N, CA, C and O atoms as a GROMACS GRO file, in nm:
protein
  392
    1MET      N    1   3.003 -16.901  -9.343
    1MET     CA    2   2.862 -16.890  -9.369
    1MET      C    3   2.803 -16.777  -9.284
    1MET      O    4   2.837 -16.762  -9.167
    2ILE      N    5   2.716 -16.700  -9.344
    2ILE     CA    6   2.651 -16.590  -9.274
    2ILE      C    7   2.518 -16.642  -9.218
    2ILE      O    8   2.432 -16.686  -9.295
    3PRO      N    9   2.500 -16.638  -9.087
    3PRO     CA   10   2.377 -16.692  -9.028
    3PRO      C   11   2.257 -16.600  -9.053
    3PRO      O   12   2.273 -16.486  -9.095
    4PRO      N   13   2.137 -16.650  -9.027
    4PRO     CA   14   2.017 -16.566  -9.040
    4PRO      C   15   2.019 -16.451  -8.939
    4PRO      O   16   2.086 -16.457  -8.836
    5PHE      N   17   1.945 -16.346  -8.971
    5PHE     CA   18   1.931 -16.234  -8.879
    5PHE      C   19   1.852 -16.278  -8.756
    5PHE      O   20   1.765 -16.364  -8.764
    6ALA      N   21   1.885 -16.218  -8.644
    6ALA     CA   22   1.807 -16.238  -8.522
    6ALA      C   23   1.678 -16.155  -8.533
    6ALA      O   24   1.661 -16.079  -8.629
    7ALA      N   25   1.589 -16.170  -8.438
    7ALA     CA   26   1.461 -16.100  -8.440
    7ALA      C   27   1.477 -15.948  -8.446
    7ALA      O   28   1.389 -15.878  -8.497
    8ASP      N   29   1.587 -15.896  -8.393
    8ASP     CA   30   1.610 -15.751  -8.393
    8ASP      C   31   1.671 -15.699  -8.523
    8ASP      O   32   1.698 -15.579  -8.534
    9GLY      N   33   1.692 -15.786  -8.622
    9GLY     CA   34   1.747 -15.744  -8.751
    9GLY      C   35   1.898 -15.744  -8.757
    9GLY      O   36   1.955 -15.704  -8.859
   10ASN      N   37   1.962 -15.787  -8.652
   10ASN     CA   38   2.109 -15.795  -8.649
   10ASN      C   39   2.153 -15.940  -8.665
   10ASN      O   40   2.076 -16.033  -8.642
   11LEU      N   41   2.278 -15.957  -8.704
   11LEU     CA   42   2.336 -16.091  -8.704
   11LEU      C   43   2.360 -16.132  -8.559
   11LEU      O   44   2.376 -16.046  -8.473
   12PRO      N   45   2.364 -16.261  -8.533
   12PRO     CA   46   2.399 -16.305  -8.397
   12PRO      C   47   2.541 -16.258  -8.363
   12PRO      O   48   2.623 -16.240  -8.453
   13PRO      N   49   2.571 -16.240  -8.235
   13PRO     CA   50   2.706 -16.199  -8.196
   13PRO      C   51   2.811 -16.298  -8.245
   13PRO      O   52   2.786 -16.418  -8.257
   14GLY      N   53   2.928 -16.245  -8.274
   14GLY     CA   54   3.040 -16.330  -8.314
   14GLY      C   55   3.095 -16.294  -8.450
   14GLY      O   56   3.043 -16.206  -8.519
   15ILE      N   57   3.200 -16.362  -8.486
   15ILE     CA   58   3.262 -16.346  -8.618
   15ILE      C   59   3.204 -16.452  -8.709
   15ILE      O   60   3.203 -16.570  -8.676
   16HIS      N   61   3.156 -16.408  -8.825
   16HIS     CA   62   3.096 -16.499  -8.923
   16HIS      C   63   3.180 -16.491  -9.050
   16HIS      O   64   3.167 -16.396  -9.127
   17TRP      N   65   3.264 -16.589  -9.073
   17TRP     CA   66   3.353 -16.590  -9.189
   17TRP      C   67   3.271 -16.605  -9.316
   17TRP      O   68   3.177 -16.684  -9.321
   18ALA      N   69   3.308 -16.528  -9.418
   18ALA     CA   70   3.233 -16.532  -9.544
   18ALA      C   71   3.324 -16.493  -9.659
   18ALA      O   72   3.419 -16.417  -9.642
   19THR      N   73   3.293 -16.545  -9.776
   19THR     CA   74   3.362 -16.505  -9.898
   19THR      C   75   3.297 -16.378  -9.951
   19THR      O   76   3.188 -16.338  -9.908
   20TRP      N   77   3.364 -16.314 -10.045
   20TRP     CA   78   3.306 -16.196 -10.110
   20TRP      C   79   3.173 -16.232 -10.175
   20TRP      O   80   3.077 -16.155 -10.166
   21GLU      N   81   3.167 -16.345 -10.239
   21GLU     CA   82   3.044 -16.386 -10.306
   21GLU      C   83   2.929 -16.400 -10.207
   21GLU      O   84   2.816 -16.361 -10.237
   22GLU      N   85   2.957 -16.455 -10.090
   22GLU     CA   86   2.854 -16.468  -9.987
   22GLU      C   87   2.808 -16.331  -9.937
   22GLU      O   88   2.688 -16.308  -9.918
   23VAL      N   89   2.902 -16.242  -9.915
   23VAL     CA   90   2.868 -16.107  -9.869
   23VAL      C   91   2.783 -16.035  -9.974
   23VAL      O   92   2.679 -15.978  -9.942
   24ALA      N   93   2.827 -16.040 -10.100
   24ALA     CA   94   2.755 -15.971 -10.207
   24ALA      C   95   2.615 -16.028 -10.225
   24ALA      O   96   2.520 -15.953 -10.245
   25SER      N   97   2.602 -16.158 -10.218
   25SER     CA   98   2.472 -16.222 -10.235
   25SER      C   99   2.379 -16.190 -10.119
   25SER      O  100   2.261 -16.161 -10.140
   26ARG      N  101   2.430 -16.195 -10.000
   26ARG     CA  102   2.347 -16.175  -9.881
   26ARG      C  103   2.307 -16.030  -9.860
   26ARG      O  104   2.193 -16.002  -9.822
   27PHE      N  105   2.400 -15.937  -9.884
   27PHE     CA  106   2.373 -15.798  -9.849
   27PHE      C  107   2.349 -15.707  -9.969
   27PHE      O  108   2.314 -15.590  -9.950
   28GLY      N  109   2.366 -15.755 -10.091
   28GLY     CA  110   2.341 -15.673 -10.209
   28GLY      C  111   2.199 -15.689 -10.260
   28GLY      O  112   2.178 -15.724 -10.377
   29THR      N  113   2.102 -15.664 -10.174
   29THR     CA  114   1.963 -15.700 -10.203
   29THR      C  115   1.881 -15.590 -10.270
   29THR      O  116   1.767 -15.615 -10.307
   30ASN      N  117   1.936 -15.471 -10.286
   30ASN     CA  118   1.865 -15.365 -10.357
   30ASN      C  119   1.968 -15.269 -10.418
   30ASN      O  120   2.088 -15.284 -10.397
   31HIS      N  121   1.918 -15.172 -10.492
   31HIS     CA  122   2.008 -15.080 -10.563
   31HIS      C  123   2.101 -15.006 -10.466
   31HIS      O  124   2.221 -14.996 -10.491
   32HIS      N  125   2.046 -14.955 -10.359
   32HIS     CA  126   2.127 -14.880 -10.262
   32HIS      C  127   2.239 -14.967 -10.204
   32HIS      O  128   2.354 -14.924 -10.196
   33ARG      N  129   2.205 -15.088 -10.165
   33ARG     CA  130   2.304 -15.179 -10.108
   33ARG      C  131   2.409 -15.219 -10.212
   33ARG      O  132   2.526 -15.232 -10.179
   34ARG      N  133   2.368 -15.238 -10.337
   34ARG     CA  134   2.465 -15.274 -10.442
   34ARG      C  135   2.561 -15.158 -10.468
   34ARG      O  136   2.678 -15.180 -10.499
   35ARG      N  137   2.512 -15.034 -10.455
   35ARG     CA  138   2.600 -14.918 -10.470
   35ARG      C  139   2.704 -14.917 -10.358
   35ARG      O  140   2.822 -14.892 -10.382
   36LEU      N  141   2.660 -14.944 -10.236
   36LEU     CA  142   2.755 -14.953 -10.124
   36LEU      C  143   2.854 -15.067 -10.146
   36LEU      O  144   2.972 -15.054 -10.114
   37LEU      N  145   2.806 -15.178 -10.199
   37LEU     CA  146   2.895 -15.293 -10.225
   37LEU      C  147   3.006 -15.257 -10.322
   37LEU      O  148   3.120 -15.302 -10.307
   38LYS      N  149   2.974 -15.176 -10.423
   38LYS     CA  150   3.078 -15.135 -10.519
   38LYS      C  151   3.190 -15.059 -10.448
   38LYS      O  152   3.308 -15.082 -10.476
   39GLY      N  153   3.154 -14.969 -10.358
   39GLY     CA  154   3.255 -14.897 -10.281
   39GLY      C  155   3.334 -14.989 -10.190
   39GLY      O  156   3.455 -14.975 -10.175
   40LEU      N  157   3.263 -15.082 -10.128
   40LEU     CA  158   3.330 -15.178 -10.040
   40LEU      C  159   3.427 -15.264 -10.120
   40LEU      O  160   3.538 -15.292 -10.073
   41GLU      N  161   3.387 -15.305 -10.238
   41GLU     CA  162   3.477 -15.387 -10.320
   41GLU      C  163   3.604 -15.310 -10.355
   41GLU      O  164   3.713 -15.367 -10.351
   42ARG      N  165   3.591 -15.183 -10.389
   42ARG     CA  166   3.710 -15.100 -10.418
   42ARG      C  167   3.799 -15.091 -10.295
   42ARG      O  168   3.921 -15.101 -10.305
   43ALA      N  169   3.738 -15.071 -10.179
   43ALA     CA  170   3.816 -15.061 -10.055
   43ALA      C  171   3.888 -15.192 -10.025
   43ALA      O  172   4.005 -15.191  -9.986
   44LEU      N  173   3.820 -15.303 -10.043
   44LEU     CA  174   3.881 -15.433 -10.016
   44LEU      C  175   3.997 -15.461 -10.111
   44LEU      O  176   4.098 -15.518 -10.070
   45LYS      N  177   3.983 -15.422 -10.236
   45LYS     CA  178   4.093 -15.441 -10.332
   45LYS      C  179   4.213 -15.356 -10.292
   45LYS      O  180   4.328 -15.400 -10.304
   46ALA      N  181   4.188 -15.233 -10.246
   46ALA     CA  182   4.297 -15.147 -10.201
   46ALA      C  183   4.366 -15.206 -10.079
   46ALA      O  184   4.488 -15.203 -10.068
   47LEU      N  185   4.288 -15.261  -9.987
   47LEU     CA  186   4.347 -15.324  -9.869
   47LEU      C  187   4.426 -15.449  -9.908
   47LEU      O  188   4.531 -15.476  -9.849
   48LYS      N  189   4.377 -15.522 -10.004
   48LYS     CA  190   4.450 -15.642 -10.049
   48LYS      C  191   4.585 -15.603 -10.108
   48LYS      O  192   4.684 -15.672 -10.087
   49ARG      N  193   4.589 -15.493 -10.184
   49ARG     CA  194   4.717 -15.446 -10.241
   49ARG      C  195   4.817 -15.410 -10.131
   49ARG      O  196   4.938 -15.413 -10.154
   50ALA      N  197   4.767 -15.377 -10.013
   50ALA     CA  198   4.854 -15.345  -9.899
   50ALA      C  199   4.878 -15.468  -9.812
   50ALA      O  200   4.919 -15.457  -9.697
   51ASN      N  201   4.852 -15.585  -9.869
   51ASN     CA  202   4.875 -15.714  -9.800
   51ASN      C  203   4.789 -15.734  -9.676
   51ASN      O  204   4.832 -15.800  -9.580
   52CYS      N  205   4.670 -15.679  -9.676
   52CYS     CA  206   4.579 -15.697  -9.564
   52CYS      C  207   4.528 -15.841  -9.565
   52CYS      O  208   4.468 -15.885  -9.664
   53PRO      N  209   4.551 -15.916  -9.456
   53PRO     CA  210   4.512 -16.056  -9.456
   53PRO      C  211   4.364 -16.081  -9.427
   53PRO      O  212   4.306 -16.176  -9.479
   54THR      N  213   4.302 -15.996  -9.344
   54THR     CA  214   4.164 -16.019  -9.302
   54THR      C  215   4.094 -15.886  -9.278
   54THR      O  216   4.151 -15.794  -9.220
   55VAL      N  217   3.970 -15.877  -9.324
   55VAL     CA  218   3.888 -15.758  -9.302
   55VAL      C  219   3.762 -15.801  -9.228
   55VAL      O  220   3.704 -15.906  -9.256
   56TYR      N  221   3.721 -15.718  -9.133
   56TYR     CA  222   3.598 -15.743  -9.057
   56TYR      C  223   3.496 -15.636  -9.097
   56TYR      O  224   3.524 -15.516  -9.090
   57LEU      N  225   3.380 -15.680  -9.139
   57LEU     CA  226   3.273 -15.592  -9.186
   57LEU      C  227   3.167 -15.580  -9.077
   57LEU      O  228   3.126 -15.680  -9.018
   58ASN      N  229   3.124 -15.457  -9.050
   58ASN     CA  230   3.030 -15.433  -8.942
   58ASN      C  231   2.943 -15.314  -8.978
   58ASN      O  232   2.951 -15.262  -9.090
   59GLY      N  233   2.862 -15.271  -8.887
   59GLY     CA  234   2.778 -15.153  -8.907
   59GLY      C  235   2.641 -15.187  -8.962
   59GLY      O  236   2.603 -15.304  -8.972
   60SER      N  237   2.568 -15.082  -8.999
   60SER     CA  238   2.430 -15.102  -9.045
   60SER      C  239   2.421 -15.183  -9.174
   60SER      O  240   2.316 -15.239  -9.204
   61PHE      N  241   2.530 -15.189  -9.248
   61PHE     CA  242   2.528 -15.265  -9.374
   61PHE      C  243   2.502 -15.413  -9.350
   61PHE      O  244   2.440 -15.479  -9.434
   62VAL      N  245   2.548 -15.466  -9.239
   62VAL     CA  246   2.530 -15.609  -9.212
   62VAL      C  247   2.411 -15.634  -9.120
   62VAL      O  248   2.411 -15.725  -9.038
   63THR      N  249   2.308 -15.550  -9.137
   63THR     CA  250   2.182 -15.569  -9.067
   63THR      C  251   2.072 -15.589  -9.171
   63THR      O  252   2.099 -15.590  -9.291
   64ALA      N  253   1.950 -15.604  -9.124
   64ALA     CA  254   1.836 -15.623  -9.213
   64ALA      C  255   1.782 -15.490  -9.267
   64ALA      O  256   1.685 -15.491  -9.344
   65ARG      N  257   1.841 -15.378  -9.229
   65ARG     CA  258   1.793 -15.248  -9.278
   65ARG      C  259   1.798 -15.244  -9.430
   65ARG      O  260   1.898 -15.283  -9.490
   66ALA      N  261   1.690 -15.196  -9.491
   66ALA     CA  262   1.685 -15.187  -9.637
   66ALA      C  263   1.782 -15.082  -9.691
   66ALA      O  264   1.842 -15.102  -9.797
   67ASP      N  265   1.797 -14.971  -9.619
   67ASP     CA  266   1.882 -14.862  -9.664
   67ASP      C  267   1.986 -14.827  -9.557
   67ASP      O  268   1.974 -14.723  -9.491
   68PRO      N  269   2.086 -14.912  -9.539
   68PRO     CA  270   2.189 -14.882  -9.439
   68PRO      C  271   2.264 -14.756  -9.478
   68PRO      O  272   2.279 -14.725  -9.596
   69SER      N  273   2.312 -14.685  -9.377
   69SER     CA  274   2.381 -14.560  -9.406
   69SER      C  275   2.520 -14.583  -9.463
   69SER      O  276   2.567 -14.504  -9.546
   70ASP      N  277   2.586 -14.690  -9.420
   70ASP     CA  278   2.722 -14.716  -9.466
   70ASP      C  279   2.764 -14.854  -9.422
   70ASP      O  280   2.683 -14.934  -9.375
   71TYR      N  281   2.892 -14.881  -9.437
   71TYR     CA  282   2.951 -15.003  -9.382
   71TYR      C  283   3.072 -14.961  -9.301
   71TYR      O  284   3.133 -14.857  -9.328
   72ASP      N  285   3.106 -15.041  -9.205
   72ASP     CA  286   3.224 -15.016  -9.123
   72ASP      C  287   3.319 -15.134  -9.141
   72ASP      O  288   3.276 -15.249  -9.144
   73VAL      N  289   3.447 -15.104  -9.153
   73VAL     CA  290   3.546 -15.212  -9.163
   73VAL      C  291   3.662 -15.185  -9.069
   73VAL      O  292   3.696 -15.071  -9.037
   74THR      N  293   3.721 -15.292  -9.026
   74THR     CA  294   3.849 -15.288  -8.957
   74THR      C  295   3.929 -15.405  -9.012
   74THR      O  296   3.871 -15.497  -9.071
   75TRP      N  297   4.059 -15.404  -8.994
   75TRP     CA  298   4.139 -15.509  -9.056
   75TRP      C  299   4.253 -15.552  -8.967
   75TRP      O  300   4.294 -15.480  -8.875
   76GLU      N  301   4.303 -15.671  -8.996
   76GLU     CA  302   4.420 -15.726  -8.927
   76GLU      C  303   4.544 -15.652  -8.974
   76GLU      O  304   4.555 -15.616  -9.091
   77MET      N  305   4.636 -15.630  -8.882
   77MET     CA  306   4.759 -15.557  -8.915
   77MET      C  307   4.878 -15.648  -8.946
   77MET      O  308   4.977 -15.602  -9.003
   78GLU      N  309   4.871 -15.774  -8.909
   78GLU     CA  310   4.985 -15.864  -8.932
   78GLU      C  311   5.010 -15.878  -9.082
   78GLU      O  312   4.921 -15.919  -9.157
   79GLY      N  313   5.130 -15.844  -9.125
   79GLY     CA  314   5.165 -15.851  -9.266
   79GLY      C  315   5.120 -15.731  -9.347
   79GLY      O  316   5.155 -15.718  -9.464
   80PHE      N  317   5.043 -15.644  -9.287
   80PHE     CA  318   4.990 -15.526  -9.354
   80PHE      C  319   5.102 -15.427  -9.380
   80PHE      O  320   5.182 -15.398  -9.291
   81ASP      N  321   5.108 -15.374  -9.502
   81ASP     CA  322   5.211 -15.278  -9.539
   81ASP      C  323   5.146 -15.141  -9.558
   81ASP      O  324   5.092 -15.111  -9.664
   82VAL      N  325   5.152 -15.060  -9.455
   82VAL     CA  326   5.086 -14.930  -9.458
   82VAL      C  327   5.139 -14.841  -9.569
   82VAL      O  328   5.068 -14.752  -9.616
   83THR      N  329   5.262 -14.863  -9.614
   83THR     CA  330   5.318 -14.782  -9.722
   83THR      C  331   5.249 -14.811  -9.855
   83THR      O  332   5.259 -14.731  -9.949
   84LYS      N  333   5.179 -14.923  -9.864
   84LYS     CA  334   5.106 -14.958  -9.986
   84LYS      C  335   4.959 -14.920  -9.980
   84LYS      O  336   4.884 -14.941 -10.075
   85LEU      N  337   4.917 -14.862  -9.867
   85LEU     CA  338   4.777 -14.827  -9.849
   85LEU      C  339   4.743 -14.701  -9.928
   85LEU      O  340   4.816 -14.602  -9.922
   86ASP      N  341   4.634 -14.706  -9.999
   86ASP     CA  342   4.586 -14.592 -10.076
   86ASP      C  343   4.566 -14.473  -9.981
   86ASP      O  344   4.504 -14.490  -9.875
   87PRO      N  345   4.616 -14.355 -10.016
   87PRO     CA  346   4.602 -14.237  -9.929
   87PRO      C  347   4.457 -14.201  -9.896
   87PRO      O  348   4.433 -14.131  -9.798
   88VAL      N  349   4.363 -14.245  -9.975
   88VAL     CA  350   4.222 -14.214  -9.948
   88VAL      C  351   4.180 -14.266  -9.810
   88VAL      O  352   4.086 -14.212  -9.751
   89PHE      N  353   4.247 -14.369  -9.760
   89PHE     CA  354   4.214 -14.422  -9.628
   89PHE      C  355   4.255 -14.328  -9.515
   89PHE      O  356   4.212 -14.345  -9.401
   90SER      N  357   4.336 -14.228  -9.547
   90SER     CA  358   4.378 -14.129  -9.448
   90SER      C  359   4.313 -13.993  -9.471
   90SER      O  360   4.347 -13.896  -9.403
   91ASP      N  361   4.221 -13.986  -9.566
   91ASP     CA  362   4.154 -13.860  -9.602
   91ASP      C  363   4.020 -13.853  -9.529
   91ASP      O  364   3.925 -13.922  -9.564
   92PHE      N  365   4.015 -13.767  -9.428
   92PHE     CA  366   3.892 -13.753  -9.349
   92PHE      C  367   3.817 -13.625  -9.383
   92PHE      O  368   3.731 -13.581  -9.306
   93ASP      N  369   3.848 -13.564  -9.497
   93ASP     CA  370   3.782 -13.440  -9.537
   93ASP      C  371   3.640 -13.462  -9.586
   93ASP      O  372   3.564 -13.366  -9.599
   94ARG      N  373   3.603 -13.586  -9.614
   94ARG     CA  374   3.469 -13.614  -9.667
   94ARG      C  375   3.391 -13.700  -9.567
   94ARG      O  376   3.331 -13.801  -9.606
   95ASP      N  377   3.390 -13.660  -9.441
   95ASP     CA  378   3.318 -13.734  -9.337
   95ASP      C  379   3.359 -13.880  -9.332
   95ASP      O  380   3.275 -13.969  -9.318
   96CYS      N  381   3.489 -13.906  -9.342
   96CYS     CA  382   3.546 -14.041  -9.330
   96CYS      C  383   3.505 -14.134  -9.444
   96CYS      O  384   3.518 -14.255  -9.429
   97ALA      N  385   3.456 -14.082  -9.554
   97ALA     CA  386   3.415 -14.167  -9.666
   97ALA      C  387   3.535 -14.199  -9.752
   97ALA      O  388   3.593 -14.110  -9.814
   98ALA      N  389   3.573 -14.324  -9.756
   98ALA     CA  390   3.687 -14.366  -9.838
   98ALA      C  391   3.639 -14.406  -9.976
   98ALA      O  392   3.720 -14.444 -10.060
   0.00000   0.00000   0.00000
């Protein structure tokens, strides 16, 4: 479950486990955010194909900002098969945009 935002517009400290549906419902609140969600969904599917067990979502996307600049992710490496990772994750020619 994703807790309410704190007074500063951020989530409380800690790891907040959530399903894709919870993330999409909570953070896909306008056109800009839904566009970012589409990219995030593509990235998550690519990570899943590489056997990624867990992804952590962070950055301005998981704040109360109406127009976050992006989302940040990191993932667990246990069981992860880097040979199955889409090469776009190693392409930094577009300001790190995967």
